[in-house]
N, C-alpha and C positions, 0 to 999 in steps of 0.2 A: 764229455763222456757220453751224453745222451744223444748227440747228433747222429751217430751211425744208427742207433736204434730207431730214431724218428724217420730217417731216410729209408730204413728197411720197411717200416710200417707203411709209408706212402707208396713204396714200390709194390708191396703186396696188394694194397688197395687198388692201385692203378691196374695191376695185372688182373685182379678180380673183375674190375669194371670192363676190361677189354674182353674177357671171356664171355662167349655167348651164353644166354640163359634160355629158359623155356617159359618165359612170361606169356608168349603168344599162345601157349597151350592151356592157359588158365580160364578161357572164356567159353568152354563147352563142358557140360557135365550132364550125364544121364540122370533120370529121376522118374518118379511116378507121374508127375505133372511138369511139363517143360514150360518155362517162361522165356519168351524171346526178348532180346535186348538190342536196341539200335543206338549206337553211340558214335560220336565223331572222333575216331582215332587220328585221321588224317585231315589236312586242311587244303592241300594243293593237289590237283589232279592233272592228268595229261590233258592236252588240248582236245576238248570234246568235239569241237567243230571238225577236227581232222579224222574223226572216226568214220571209216567206210564200211566196217563190219561190226555187228553187234557182239563184240568181244568183251571180256571182263575188263572193267575199269579199275586200275590200281592207283592208290593214293601214293604220293611221293614224300610227304612231310608229316611228321608226327605232331599231334595236338595233345599236349600233356593233360590239359584239363579234361578232355574227353576220355582219356585213358583212366583218369582217376574216377570219373563218373561211372565208368564200366566196373572198376574195382569196387566202387560203392555198392553196385548191384550184387556183385559176387559176395561182398561182405555181408549184406543183408540176408541173402539166401543161405549162406553158410551159418549165420547166426540162427535163422529160423530152423534149419535142419538140426541144429544142436539144441533147440529148445524142447523142453518136455511138456509145455502147455499149449504151444501153438503148432497145429498140425502134427500131433503126436503119432508116430508110426508112419507118417507120410513123408516121402523124400521129394523135395523140389529139385528139378534140374534147370539148367539154363543154357541158352544158345545165343551168344552175343556176337554181333557183327558191326562192321565199320560202315558209316554213312558218308564219310568224307564231305559232309555238308552239301552233297549233290543229289538232286532228284533221281538222276540216272542210276546212281550207286545204290540208293536206298530201296529202289524197286526190287532189286535182286533178292536180298534177304527177306523182304516182305513177302514176295511170291513163295519163297522157300517155306516161310512160316505157315502159309496157307495150304501147302501140299498135304495130302492125306497121310496120316501117321504111318510111318514105316515105308513110305514111297517118296518119289520125287515128282509126282504128278498131282494135279489139282482135278478133282472129279467134277464133271459138269452134270449137275443133278437138278431135278425140279424142286426138291425139298431138301434143305441142308440141316434139318432138325437133328438128325442122327449122324451128321457128318463130323468126323473126328479129325481136326487139323493137327498139324505137327506140334503147335504150341497151344497152351491154355489161355495165355494172355501175353501182351507185349508191353515192354517198358521202353518209352522213347517214341520217336527221336526227339532231338533237342530243339530244332528250329521249326518255326511256324510253317514256312513254305513246304517243308518236308512232311509235316503232319497233315497238311491239307491234301496231300497225295495219299499217304498211307491210311489216313482215317477213313477215307471212302472205301478202300479195299477191306479193311477190318470191320467196318460198320456193316458191310453187306453180309458178312458171316457172323456179325454180332460178337466178335472176339474183343474182349476188353483191352483197350489200349490206354496206357497212362503215361503222359508226357511229363518230363521233369523240367521243361524249359519253354515250351511253345506257349506264347501269350497272346496270339492274335485274337481279336474280338470275333472274327469269323467262326472260330472254332467253338464259340458259345452256342451256336445253333444246334440244339440237340435233335432237331428233326432230320437234319442232314448228316450229323455225326452222332448217332445215338449211343455208340459204344466208346466214344472218346472221353477221356478224363485227363485232368492235369493237376499236379500238386503245386502249381504256381498261380497267382492271380492273373486275370486277363489284363491286357494293356489299358483298358478303361480305368481300372483302379490306379495304375501307374500315372496315367495322364492327369487324372483328378488330383493326385498328389503334387504333380509338377505345377499345375495351374495355381494351387494353393500356395506353393512356394513362391511363385512369381508375384502373387498378390501380397504376400507377407512383406516382401521387399519393395513393393511399389513399382515393379518393372512391367511396363506395358508396351515397350517398343523393342521387339526381339526378332531374331532370325531362327528358323527351324530347318534342320537338315536331317534327312533320313537316307539310309542305304536303300539302293534300288532292289529291294526284295520284299517279300511279304511282311516281314517284321517292320522294316523301315517305313514302307508305304502305309501299312495299316495303322501303326502307332502315330505317324505324322498326321494321317487323315483324322483320327480321333482327336488328336491334340488341336488341330485347326478348328474343328467343330466346337469343342468345349471352350477353348480359349476365346473364341469370338463372343461367347455368351458371358464372359467375365471381363469385358473391356480391355482385352489384351490384343494389341495390334501386331500383326505378323508383317514385319518389314520385308522379309525375304523367306521364301520357302523353296527348297531345292532337294534334289536327289543326287547321291554320289554313286558311282559305279561299284559293283561288287566284283566284276571281272577286271581285275587290275592289269591283266596281261593284254587287254584290248588296247590298240594304239590310240584310240580316242579317249581313253580313261584319263590320261594326264591332262589333256585339254579341258575335259569336263571339270577336273579338280581345280585347275587354274581359274576357269570362268567362275566357279562357285566362290572362290576366295575373293576375286575382284568384285563380284556383286555384293558379297557381305561387307566388304570394305566401303563400298559406295553408300550403303544404308546408314553408316555411322552408328550401328547398334553396339551395345556393350554386352549383350546377353545372347548366347547361342545355345539352343536346345538340340542335342544330337541323339538321334535314334539310329544306332548302327551296331553291327557286330565288330569285333576287335580289328579285323583286317581292313575293312573300309574306313573305320575310325582312325586307324593308324595312318593310312594314306592321306586322309584329310588333314590330320594334325601335322604331319610332316610337311605337307605342302604349305600350310599356314605359317609354319616356322620359316620355311625357305623364302616365302614371299613377304615376310615381315608384316603379317596381319596386325600384330600388336596384342597387348594383353586384354583378354576378355574374360567374362564369366562363362564357363562351359558347364552346362547342366546335362548330365549323362545318365545312363542306365547301367544295370548290371551287365549288359551285353558287352560293354567295352571298358567300363570304369575300373574293373578289377583285373584286367588283362595285363600280363607281363609285356605283351607286344606294345601297348600304348605307354605303359609306365617306363619302358626302356628306350623310348625315342630320344635321340640326342637333343639336348637343350630343351627338354619337354617343360621345364619349369617356366620358360619364357612365355607360355601361352596364357598365363594368368591364373585365375582361380577355377578350380574344378570341384563341382558339387554333383552328387548323384544319388539316386535311390537304388538300394539293393533289397532284395526280399529278406525279411526276418527269418533267420534259420540258425538254430543252435548247432553247435558242433556235435558230431555223432561220437559218443564215447567209444574208445577202443579202436577207431578206424585207423588212426595214424600208426598205432602199434601193429595193427593187422597188416598194413602195407609194408611196414619195415620188416616184419617177420616173413611176409611173402617174398620180398626181394632177397631175403637170405635163403629162403627155401628153394627158389627157382635156380639157384646156383648148385643145388645138390642133385647128383645124378639119379639117386633113387626116387626123389620127389618128382623129377622131370619124367622119368620113365612111367610112373603111375599116372601123371597128368596126361601124357600122350596116349596111354591106353584108354583113359576115360574119354578123351577127345575122339578117338577112333570109334568108340561105341556109338557116337552121335550120328555117324554116317552123313557127315556134313562136308565131305570133300568136294562137293559140286562147285563151291565158291572158292576153292583154293585155300592157300595158307592165309591165316589171319594175322595182321599186324607183325610182319617180320621185323620192322624197326624196333618193336618193343623188346626183342631179345638182346638188343645192344644197349639197353638202358640200365643205369645204376640208380640207387636210391638218391644220391645227391643230385641227379638230373631232375628229379621230381619233387625234391624237398621244398623248394620255394613255393611251388603251386600247391603242394600238399598242406602247407601251413595256413592257407587262406581258402582253399577250394571248398565250395558249399556242396556237401554230399547229402544233406538232409532231404532235398526234394526227391532224389533218387531213392533214398532209404524209405521215405514215406510212400513213394509209389509202389515199391515192392511189398511193403506191409499192407497196403490197401488191397492188393490182389491176394496175398496170403491169408488175410483175415476174412475176405469174402469167400475164399475157397474153404476156409475152416467152417464157416457157417453153412455154406452150401452142402458140404459133406456131412453136416450134422455132428461135427466133432465136439468132444468135451475136452477138459484139461487132461484127461487120462488116455483117450483113444479116439480114433475116427472110425465109427462102425460101418460106414457106407461101403459096400463092396462093388456096386455097379459103377461103371465109368461115368465121369462127370463131363458134360459138354460145356464149352466155353460160355455160351449164351446164358447158362444157368447162374453164372456169377453176377450178372448185371443187377438183379433184384437186390442182392445184399449190398452191392456197391452204391446203389441209388438211395437206399433207405437207412442204412445202419452206419453209425459212427465206427471209427477204428482208432487204435492207438499206435503211436510210434515214438520211440525215444522218450517215453514218459509223458507224451502230450496226446490230447484227443483231437481228432480231425473228423471232418465230415464234408462230403462233396455237396455243393449247393445245387440249386435248380439248373445251373449251367455247367455242372460237372467240374467245378473248379473249387480249389481251396483258397482261403484268403488269410494268410498269416500276418499280413501287414508288411510295411516297408521301414527300413532304416535309411536316414539321410546321412551320407558320409561326406567327408571333406578331405581332399588331398593335402595333407600337412607335410611340408618339407622342412627337415631339420638337418643341417650339415650334409645336404645332398641325399638324405635318406627319406624315402616316402613312407608315410604312415597313413592308413585309412582310418581317419578319426570320426567316430560316430558323433553327430551334432544334432540329431533330431530323429523323430519317428512319426509314422503315419499309420493310423488304422481308420477310425472314423473321422478324426480330426488331425491336424498337423501341429506338431510341437517342434520348435527350433530353439536351440541354445546359441543365440547370435554371438555371444561373447567368445565362443570357441572358434568362430570363423574369422580368419585373418585374410581380408581381401588384398588384392594386389595394388590397391590405391595407396597414396602417400599417407593418408590418415587411417588406413586399414578398415575404413568403413565401406559399406556397399556402394558401388558406383551407380550413378543415376542412369536410367535408361527409359526415358519417358518421351513419348511423341506428343503428349498433350497434358494439360493440367485439368484438374476438376473445375468445371465451369461454375461460376456463381449464379444465383437466381437472376434471371433477366438476360442471361447469355446463352447462346446456342452453339452447338458444335459445328464448325465449318470445316468440311472435309478438305484435307490437303493431299494433292496428288492422286494416286490410285488406291490409297489405303483407306478403306471405309472407316476404320476406327482410329485413324490418325487425323487430328483436327486441331484447329485453333478455337479459342473461346472468343466469340464475337458478340457484341451487344446487339440485342434485338432492336431493329430500327423503329422509328415512330409508326404508330398505328398498327403495331403488332405486339404480341405479348408472349412470354415464355410460360410453358406449361410443364409441370413435372412429369406428366404422362408421355410427353414427346420432347425430349431435350435436344434432339438433333435438328430442330427447326423452330421457327417462331410462327405462331398462329395469328393470322390477320384478324383484326378486330371487326365486329359487325359494322355495317355502314353507319349506323346511328351512334357509334361509339368511337373513341380515339384513345391513344396511349402515348406517353412520352418515350424517349429512348430507355432501353433496359428496363422495361416494365414487366410486371408479373400479372397485370390485370388491365381491363379496359374501363374507360370512364365515359359517361354520357356526354354527347356534344352539346354545347350551348348554341343557340340560334344567332345567326349574324345577318343583319340587314342595316339599312341606313337609319340610325337612331336619331331622335329629335334633339338630343342634347349633345351630339357630337360637334366639335369645333367646325368641321367642314360643313355640316348641316346648317349650323347657325350662320356661317358666312354666306351660304347660298340663300338662306331665308332672308338675310339682311339685304342681299343684292336683289332678291325678288321684291322685297318691300320697297326698295328704292325705285325699281322699275314700275311697280304698280302705282306708286305715288306719282311718278312722272307721267304715267299714262292717264291717271285720274286728273292731274293738274292740267294736262294738255286737253283732255276732254272738257274740263270746266272752262278753260280759256276759249276753246272752239265754240262751246255752247253760248258763252257770253258774246262772242264776236261772230255768231252764226251768220248774220246778214251782211257781213263785210265782204268786199270783193275777194280777199285772199281765201277766206274759208269757203266761199262759194266756188272759187276756181279750184280748190283742192278736193271738192266733192260734196260740200254742203253737209246735209244730214247723214250721208254715207260715212263721213268721217267719224261721227259719233258712234255709228254701228261698228266700224272698224276698230275704234279705240275700246269699245266694250268687249269685242271679241279678243283684242290684244290683252285686255285686263284678265279675262277668263283664262287665256293661254298662260299668263304669268302665274295666276293662282293655281293652275293645274300642277305646278311643281310640288305642291303639298301631297299629291297622289303618290309621289315617289319616296316619301319619307314614312318610316314606321314599318310594321310587319306587313308584308304583302299578302295578298290572297288572290285566288283565281278571278274574283270580281274586279279587284283593283287593277290586276294586270290587263284585263280586257278594257276597262274604262280608260286607262292611261293613253293608249294609242288612239282611241276614238275621240276623246276630248281634244287631244293635240291636233288631230286631223281636221276636226270640225271648226275649232277656234281659228286655226291658221287659214282654213278655207274661207271663213267669214271675213277675215281681213283681206285676203287676196282677191275675193270676189269684188270688193270695192275698187281695188287697184285695176282689176280687169275692165270694169265699166269705164273708169277714167282713162285707161290706155286706149280703149276703143274710141272714146270721144276725141282724144288728142290725135289719133291716127286719122280719123275722118276729117278733122279740121285742117291738119297739116299736109296730108297726103292726097286726100280726095276732096278738095274745097268745093268743087262744083256739085258733088253728090251729098255733101255734108248736110245741107238744109233738109233734105228728104229723110235722112237716117238719124239725125241727132235726137229726134224725139223718142227713138227707141232706147237710147242710152241716157236719157235724162228724165227728171220728174219721177212720176210713180212707176213708169215702165222700168226704170233702173232697178227699183226694188224687186221687180219681177225677175230680172236677170240674176240678182243676188239670190233670190229664192231658188232659181233653177240651178245655180252653181252649188248651193247647199244641198239641194235635192240629189244632185249627181253624186256629191260626196257621201251623202247618207246611203245611197245605193251601194257604193263601194264598201262602206262600213258594214252593211248587211252581208255583203259577199265575204268580208273579212270574218264576220261571226260564223258564217256557214263553213268556210274552208278550214278554219282553225284559229281561234283567237289566242293571244298570249295566255299562258297559264303558269301557275306557280310550280317551280321545280327546285326541290332541295338539292344542293350541290355539296357532296361530301368530299370532294377531291381538292378543291381549290385552296381550302384552309386546313391547317393541320389539326386543330382541336375544336373547330366550330362547323356547324352546318350552315352553308350560305343559302339564304332564301332569295332566289332571283326569279324574274319573269322570263320564261323561255318563249322564243318565237317559234310557234308550231308550224306556221305556213309562211315562208318567205314570199310566196307569190301573192298572197292576200296582203301582206305587209307592203309589198312593192306597188300593188294596184292602189291601195288606199292613200299612201303618201306620194305615189307617182302622179296621181291626179293633181294634187296641189303643185307638184313640180311642173306639170304641163301648163297649168294656169299661170304659174309664175313665168314660165318660158315665153308664153304668148305676150304677157305684160312686158317682158324684157325686150322682145323683138319689136313690139309696137312703139316702144319709147326710146330704144337705143339710138336710132338715127335721126330723131327729131331735133331740128335746129330752130332757134328762136333769136330774133334780133336782140341787140344789147339793151333795147328799151323795154323789152318784155321779160317777165319772170318765166323761166323754163320749168314748168310744173313736171314735165316728163322726166327730168333728170333725177328727181327724188325717187320716183318709182324704179328707175333703172338701177340706182345704187342700192336700194332696199332689196330688190330681187337678186342682184349680184351678190350681195353679202349673204343672203339666204342660201344661195347655192354653195358659196365657199364654206359656210358653217356646216351644211349637209354633207359635203364631201368628207370633211373630217369626222363628222358624226357617224356616217355609215361605216367608215374604216375602223373606227374605235368600237362602235357598238357591236359589230359582227364578231369581234375577237375577245372583248372583255367578258369575264364571267364572275366578277367580284362586285362589291358594293359600288365600285366606280362606274359600273354600268348605269346605275340610277343617277349618279352624279353627272355622267355624260349626258343623259337625257335632260336633266335639269339645266345643265350648262347650255345645251343646244336651244332649249326653250328661251332662256334668258338672253342668250346671244342673238337669237332671231328677233326677239321683242325689242331689245335695245338697238339692234341694227335698223329695224323699221322706224323706231322713234327717232333715232339719231339722224337718219338720212332723209326722212320724209316729213316728220312732224316738228321736230325741234327747230329746224331752220325757219319754218313758218311761224312758230311761236316767237322766235327772235325778232322777226319782222313786225309781228303784231305788237310786241312789247317795246322794242327799241327803235324800230323804223316805221312808225305809224304813217309817215308821209308817203311811204311807198304802197300803202294799203289802199290802192285806188283801182277803179274799173279799168282805166287805161293801161295800167301796169300788169294786171292779171287776166285780162280778157283777150282771147284770140279773135282778131278781126277777120270776119269772113269776107268782108269786101276788100280788105287790103291786099290779099294774096294775088287776085287777078291784076290789080293795078300795078303791083310790084313786078308782076310777070310781064305787063305791057311795056313798062319802062325798060 
């Protein structure tokens, strides 16, 4: 029985919806003071690049939220006009125009607002103090990039402009925009809230995307600067196009999704308006980006365009900040009544008459699409649309006008006309009330009501905007109400690094300065809390182990007396000295025997004494070195060795004269024997002393602390300052040895004679072999083994001389005394010619 009646009701409702209304005529009303309005009724325009003439730009698609904002302004003014305490006896008018979100479109009504009252022309004057523009103040526009254009125009005339949505930080510059105000916080407050949110969940590896407009670029730039100071690493930053009709826009969106996917981030911060955000989210679904945490702003998070994207639930978790704004009492009923009234002919006739009184036909018909709307077309947006910023903006102007006119609660006595610039003082200094709340513009002409954190909660396919936190001076989050897309419903990790422990520094990974690994500080460096991104080297005199937070003083390292290696070398030195002393004692006892006389007689005792001193000089290389010890080491070695080699030199000359020059030998032998032999020894030593003096002049060895060779100790070594002086001093001994070698190498003796020359030959040859190894090792070593090498060289040289020259003779003395005869050890001067004659 009820079905026909229901069908009849639906038919009548549908017919009413199809009937044109006069909603488009509701945006102009005359009054004592006109307030201009700039609202985005449309969202899509014709192709602006195809414009060849400066004709009127017409929008093609209705933006319901913008229409409701405009109705919010109309509601606020109607409420003020019906008030008995605010502006009593004063009628406010309004003139509202579409911006289409386009700079080209917003300029036209802005210029119209600047025209001289009652005309369509702007006066060019030297002084605009008494200039009366068409409007007293302007509400809007919504977007920051539009406000950056209009605010310069209105600031020139000092016409108050109050935006209900522009949040760009650039607009906080009151020197450039002295008459610009806004009833929303700046992006800086929003970005600070987002950074605190990321820190609360420990997310420091994120991507950030902004729309390629003033809002997106400005908010993203602020976010990058603040996030970097809070140890948040930006894995990817990009811009998405706002002109989606551009053929390149699709490729840009695809590239953005690919780059996000490559970064492996789980958190994406999106600063964009609804249309660019919708395009990006649709593209991410098509390309299978996967579930992420999307952190958004009021610009897109409350939009039907994004919430109605097919399969939108698959993008993951959506969190976002929206400005705290209470509902405006009576607004929904006001809109419902208005949609009923605009279907009545009488109401529409009155509305058109009021609209014609405004003389605003220069811009043509306003919002023709609005006349085809029904209440059900806007009911969804009406239930969540935030009208309070618009409502507060209108009240800020109305209450400033109330004060400037000198109004009381009963009447406004001022009769003379009021100029727009006279409102600024009241707006800058005095608080105002709206919707039962008190507001005040801060030093940057902004209000700061705070933010709510909302969460997209899906239940049975229905989206609910669930409040889960708020931000004013600090951030509060109710984490238990947030169900993330992960299996355990906990927040997903998104970290590029972990917090480093003391003793670890941050090693940068790739191109991201705040993305790093924690690496242990290497040895000889330490970690400082003042600079955790690097390890500070320890001073030279200090050291540190791995992963250290401080440095320690180095201990000194040199060849200690109690080291096993030192004891071994000292034992070998003792054996060598003992053998040398025993040999000297034996030679002294048998000094007058033919063998000792043939070997050099008293010169042997001097050579063995020099050899003993040479062995004992090993003690100079043990213990803590000093500049004096470093100098004495080389001089003692050179002089002692030269004392031994000088006796070999005299014996070599004697053998050469006897064997190679037998006829001249009697004349020259007296110069290499007896007391004159000691003169040659003295001359050799004197020559060596001159080289030692030269060595002291050019640069003796000096003590050099070596901080690099050992990790935790300072190595005290003797540094060769002048290799030329070193070569001259030791090279002289090598030359003496070479002469001895050449004089004895080719000497031949019959089997009945002892070859004295062969002992000198082998001793010198062994000396050269030892020195070849010594020079190679000594030039490269910089540790305690350098001293060991020098001691080893001394002992090897001493033992070589003993073993090749003196020990065989001791053997003959002790075990072959029958060979110790004049005939066996004496070179016969007379034999050689006889053998030659045979």
